[in-house]
C-alpha positions in Angstrom: 59.0 -36.5 4.6 55.6 -37.2 3.0 52.3 -37.6 4.8 49.6 -39.6 3.1 46.1 -38.8 4.1 43.7 -41.7 4.0 40.0 -41.5 4.6 38.7 -44.5 6.4 35.2 -45.8 5.9 34.2 -44.5 9.4 35.7 -41.1 8.6 33.8 -41.0 5.3 30.5 -41.8 7.1 31.2 -39.2 9.7 31.8 -36.6 7.0 28.7 -37.5 5.1 26.7 -37.4 8.3 28.0 -34.0 9.1 27.2 -32.7 5.7 23.6 -34.1 6.0 23.2 -32.5 9.4 24.5 -29.2 8.0 22.1 -29.3 5.0 19.2 -30.2 7.4 20.1 -27.2 9.6 20.2 -24.9 6.6 16.8 -26.2 5.3 15.3 -25.7 8.8 16.7 -22.2 9.0 15.3 -21.4 5.6 12.0 -23.0 6.5 11.8 -21.0 9.8 12.7 -17.8 8.0 9.9 -18.4 5.4 7.4 -19.2 8.2 8.4 -16.0 10.0 8.1 -14.0 6.9 4.6 -15.5 6.2 3.6 -14.8 9.8 4.8 -11.2 9.6 3.0 -10.7 6.3 -0.2 -12.2 7.7 0.1 -10.0 10.7 0.5 -6.9 8.5 -2.5 -8.0 6.4 -4.6 -8.4 9.6 -3.5 -5.0 10.8 -4.4 -3.4 7.5 -7.8 -5.1 7.5 -8.4 -3.9 11.1 -7.4 -0.3 10.2 -9.7 -0.4 7.2 -12.5 -1.8 9.3 -12.0 0.9 11.9 -11.8 3.6 9.2 -15.1 2.4 7.8 -16.7 2.4 11.3 -15.6 6.0 11.8 -16.8 7.1 8.3 -20.2 5.4 8.8 -20.8 7.0 12.2 -19.7 10.5 11.1 -21.8 10.2 8.0 -25.0 9.5 9.9 -24.3 12.1 12.6 -23.9 14.8 9.9 -27.0 13.6 8.1 -28.9 13.6 11.4 -27.8 17.2 12.1 -28.9 18.2 8.6 -32.3 16.5 9.0 -33.3 18.0 12.4 -31.1 21.1 13.0 -30.4 22.5 9.6 -33.2 21.6 7.1 -36.1 22.1 9.5 -34.8 25.4 10.9 -34.0 26.6 7.4 -37.5 25.9 6.3 -38.9 27.6 9.3 -36.8 30.7 8.7 -37.3 30.8 5.0 -39.8 33.6 5.1 -38.5 35.3 8.2 -37.0 38.8 7.8 -34.6 39.3 10.7 -35.0 43.0 10.5 -38.7 43.2 10.9 -39.8 39.8 12.4 -41.8 39.9 15.7 -39.2 38.5 18.0 -41.7 37.6 20.7 -43.1 34.9 18.5 -39.8 33.5 17.2 -38.4 31.2 19.9 -35.3 29.2 19.3 -34.2 27.0 22.1 -30.9 25.1 21.3 -30.8 21.5 22.5 -28.9 21.1 25.7 -27.5 17.7 24.7 -24.2 17.5 22.8 -25.0 17.1 19.1 -21.4 16.2 18.2 -20.9 13.0 20.2 -19.6 10.9 17.3 -17.1 13.6 16.1 -15.7 14.4 19.5 -15.4 10.7 20.3 -13.4 10.0 17.1 -11.7 13.4 16.6 -8.2 11.8 16.6 -9.2 9.3 13.9 -10.7 11.7 11.4 -7.2 12.0 9.8 -7.4 8.3 8.8 -10.0 9.2 6.2 -9.1 10.4 2.8 -7.6 13.9 2.9 -10.5 15.6 1.2 -13.1 13.9 3.2 -11.2 14.5 6.5 -10.8 18.2 5.6 -14.6 18.6 4.8 -15.6 16.7 8.0 -13.6 19.2 10.1 -14.9 22.1 8.0 -18.5 21.0 8.6 -18.1 20.7 12.3 -16.4 24.0 12.6 -19.3 25.6 10.8 -21.8 23.7 12.9 -20.2 25.0 16.1 -20.4 28.5 14.8 -24.1 27.9 13.9 -25.0 26.6 17.3 -23.1 29.4 18.9 -25.2 31.9 17.0 -28.4 30.1 18.0 -27.4 30.2 21.7 -26.5 33.9 21.4 -29.8 34.6 19.7 -31.7 32.7 22.5 -29.9 34.6 25.3 -30.3 38.0 23.6 -33.9 37.4 22.9 -34.6 36.6 26.6 -33.0 39.9 27.5 -35.1 41.7 24.9 -38.3 40.1 26.1 -37.5 41.2 29.7 -37.1 44.8 28.4 -38.7 45.4 25.0 -37.8 49.1 25.1 -34.1 48.4 25.0 -33.5 49.0 21.3 -29.8 48.2 21.5 -30.6 44.7 22.7 -33.3 44.3 20.1 -30.8 45.3 17.3 -28.3 42.8 18.7 -30.9 40.0 18.8 -31.9 40.7 15.2 -28.2 40.5 14.2 -27.9 37.1 15.8 -31.1 36.0 14.0 -29.6 37.1 10.7 -26.4 35.2 11.5 -28.4 32.0 12.1 -30.3 32.3 8.9 -27.3 33.1 6.7 -25.2 30.3 8.3 -27.5 27.5 7.3 -27.3 27.3 3.5 -23.5 27.2 3.2 -23.4 24.6 6.0 -25.9 22.5 4.0 -23.5 22.7 1.0 -20.7 21.3 3.1 -22.9 18.6 4.6 -24.0 17.5 1.1 -20.4 17.4 -0.2 -19.0 15.6 2.9 -21.8 13.0 3.1 -21.3 12.3 -0.6 -17.5 11.7 0.0 -18.2 9.5 3.0 -20.7 7.4 1.0 -17.9 6.9 -1.6 -15.5 5.6 1.1 -18.2 3.2 2.3 -19.5 2.2 -1.1 -23.0 3.4 -0.1 -25.3 4.9 -2.7 -25.7 8.6 -2.1 -29.4 9.1 -2.3 -32.5 9.7 -0.1 -34.3 8.8 1.9 -31.5 6.9 3.7 -29.2 9.9 3.2 -31.5 12.9 3.6 -29.1 15.6 2.5 -28.7 13.8 -0.9 -32.2 15.0 -1.8 -31.3 18.6 -1.3 -31.9 20.8 -4.4 -28.4 22.1 -4.9 -29.4 24.4 -7.8 -31.9 26.2 -5.6 -29.4 26.3 -2.8 -26.7 27.8 -5.1 -29.2 30.5 -6.1 -30.1 31.2 -2.5 -26.5 31.5 -1.4 -25.5 33.6 -4.4 -28.2 36.1 -3.6 -26.7 36.2 -0.1 -23.4 37.2 -1.7 -21.6 34.1 -0.6 -21.4 32.3 -3.9 -17.6 31.7 -3.5 -18.4 28.6 -1.5 -19.0 26.8 -4.8 -15.6 27.7 -6.1 -13.1 24.8 -6.3 -11.2 24.4 -3.1 -13.8 26.2 -1.1 
């Protein structure tokens, strides 16, 4: 027994219509897939742009906080203490009242985002603020110890301790300026800002003179690579 398959005109039209519908669905799927891919790529681009914008905001804010600390709390104090001998200075006339406001507002507000900066810049930012905290701690200890000394000038033990704190303050400033200079220069590179004064005050620092000063203090290793 043989069966002969015949395709009627209606059947042919139905088959063609099915094929057209199938092709249309495939085109629509491919188009939708392409649109979704474009949307995802656009979303990733927008996220990258926002991350870059936020990174620049953090870098800019930290840059000017560090430079502000240099201007008013490092450079000026260093100049004041330049000719002061901690071992012989008259402590009664050498007052140092640390500011009671928080000088690290920007850093503390963005501490979890510092890691978004380049590795070297992030490391130097953290290194600067660690040094700055130690510096302010020495200032506060000097201030407290000096008050104790003034209330009892005959207490030589307190006087010796006060002079030690004063020496710590004076020695802490030059290396901290070196770190501030290096860090601000790196942040300017991230922001495509020219590293120069007067906008960036620390850029005008005489690094050769600072190197000589620090070397005389016996801390020249700060200029070694990786320091």
